[in-house]
N, C-alpha and C positions, 0 to 999 in steps of 0.2 A: 449392921453388917456382922458377919460371923468372924470367928477367930482365924479362918483360913484367909490368908491374903490373896487378893485378886492378882492374876498374872500381869506382868509388865510387858507390854508390847514394844518391841525395838526392832529396827532393821538388822537382818543378818549381815555379817561381813561378806559372805560369798555373793549374796543376792545384790548387795550395794555395789560391790566391786564389778560385778557383771553389767549392772545397769549403767554405771559411769563408763565402763569400757565401750559398751555398745554406743552410747552417746558420742564419745570421743571418736570412734571408728567412723560413725555416720558423719561427723563434722569433717574429719580428714578426707572422707571419700567425696563429700559435697564440694570441698575446696579444691581437691585434685581434679575433679571433673569440671568445676565451674570455668576454669580458664581456657577451656577448649570450646566454649559455647559463645553465643551471640552476647551483646551487651545487656539486654533485658533478662535474659535467662541467667547470665553470669550474676547479675545483681541479685536475682531471686535466690539463687543457689547460695550465694555468700550470706545473704540474710538468714536462710534456713541453717546454715553451718553455725552462725552466731547464736541462733536460737537453741541449737543442740548443745553448744558450749555452755550457754547460760543454764540450760537444764542439768547438765553434768555438774556444774558448780552448785546449784541448788541441792542436787542429791548429795554431794560431797559435804556441804555445809550441814545437812540434816542427818548425817551418818550416826551421830551420837545421840540424837533425840529419842524420845520414847513416849509411849501413851500410858497413862495410869488411870485406873477406876478408883475414884475417891468418893467421900461423902457428897462432894459438890457435883460429881458427874465425871465425864471423861476429860482429862486434862493432859497437856504435854509435859515434858521434862522440866520446863521452866515454870510450870504452874498455871499456864494460860488454859482457861476453860474452852474446850472444844465443843462439848455438848452437855448442857445442864441436865441433871439427873431427872428433875421434875418435868423436863420438856421432851424426853424421849418417848415416843409413841409405841414403836416396835423395833425389833431386831430382825433384819432380813438376811438369811444366808443362802437363799434359794439360788441354785446354779444359774437360772435364767435372769436373775436380778441384775440390775446395773450396779455393780460393786467392783472394787479393786481385785486383782488376782490374789487368790488365797485369802480374802478378806470377807468383810460383811458391810452391810449398810444400816445405818441408824435412821429411821424415819422419825422426824421431829414434829411436834404439835404446831409449831409456829416457824416462820421463815427465819433462816439464819444469815448472817453476814458471810461474805465469801471468804474462804480462807483455804491455803493449800501448803502441804509439805510434801514434795515428791517422794513417792515411796512409802508414805506413812498414812496420810489422810488427805481428803479434800471435803470441802463444805460448800454446797450450793443449794440455795433456796431451803427446802424442808428435808434435805437429805445430807448425811455425813458418811462418806465412804471411808472405811478404815482397812489398811492393808496395803499390799503391793510387794514391798521388799521385805516384809516380815515373815516369820515362820508360820506356816499354816496351822500347826498344832497350837501354838500360843494364840493365834487369832481366833481359832475355834473355842478354845478354853474362855477367852476374854468375852467373846460374843455370848457364850452360854452363861457366864456369870452376870453379865448386863441383863440378859433376858430374865434370868431368875430374880435379880434384884428389882427390876422394874414390875415383875409380875407379883412381888411381895412375898416370894417363897423363902428368900434368905432375909 
């Protein structure tokens, strides 16, 4: 690796607050509307509201997490390995790619275990999506750094 440290990708305060606010507002509207519906619809709307509250809590819990590019690969703030350096096949920032908002996708050589931190990353099969509540500029810089590292340029 070079002397220039790779960027640290973390959720921005504004995007996180907006995401949590939208989930809380959706839960409130679902609960308010649910009680004027029939029993089955009411149960479904309450379940959807509880799911929205759970998602808001997961976003709140991950608001201080970050992603770091290290010698081992892409890790989160606690040091858990998200994507091993030697297992990354390609970095995909194509606008038509299945990727998080303002983020990028890592295509892996082998299937990965499922993992998810709302607004930061998701990991399904041979794809790792990075981004969402993060700054687009920092996400692009991290994607470029990873692409250069796996190509052997840096």
